[in-house]
C-alpha positions, 0 to 999 in steps of 0.5 A: 300644893294646897293653900287653905285660909281660915278667917274668923271675926276675933271671937269665932272658934274652930275646934278639932279633935286632932290636926294633921297638916301635910300628913300625906306622902308628898303633900304640900299644905299651907294653912293660914289662920286669920283672926280665929281661935283654933282649939284641938283636944289632941295632937297637932302635927305640921309636916309628916310624910309631906310638908306643912306650914301653919301661919297664925296671924291677925290675932289668931290663936292655937291651943293644943295639948301637944304640938309637933313640927316635922317637915315644915313650919309654924309661924306665930306672927303679929301682936295678939297672935298666940300658940299654947301647948299645955304639954310638949312642943317638938320642932324638927321631928324626922324632918326640917322643922321651923318655928318662927315667933315674930312681930309680937307673937307669943308661944307658951309650952311646958316642955320643948324639944328642938331637934326632936326626941327620938329620931336622929335625922331631925333638924329643928330651928326656932327664931324669936324676933322682934319687940313683944315676941315671947316664947315661954317654956318650963324646960327647953332641950336643944339638940339632944338627939338631933340638930337643934338651933334657937335664935333669939334676936331683935328684942325677942324674949325666951323665958325658960322657968326651970332649965335650958339644956343645950345638947351635943348638937345644939346651938343657942344664939342670943343676938339682941334678944333676952334669955331668962332661965333658972339654969343653963347647961351646955353639954360637950359639943353644944354652943351658946353664943351671946 
């Protein structure tokens, strides 16, 4: 196992061209980011042939065009911690991927695919939990190609400004949280619990 910690002073910036956490076969990499602004001009992948975990906490931020969570997890934890994808977010691409937005963390993207986009072996799980925890997207697709589950609990908020689609392998659980969406489509086999 490899454990890495990046710590800043609130205004410090860490820049990368790409990001691969848990890329090598069999690798287990845990990256914790404290009070640091991380920007990447290219794709960030968490967990590919290995396992990766990234935790953004203590007011940290990650800004990236595209973000993929394969075999691993992204944790956005605590007030002031945030993650922004200016294009796509994929959770569960060819592996068991987890996204946890808790304790006032915030995540924003344009189009989100939970359970991947092309590989049927993916499993994606997203949890938004706690007051001030907010996930904002334009288009959300859950469980279209592979298994996908989204849990909105304990005053967590999901905003999907254009559309939310629950595919045949998708589940959306609303348990004490809030869903704001322009349209909701539940395909045959999909599940929406509230």
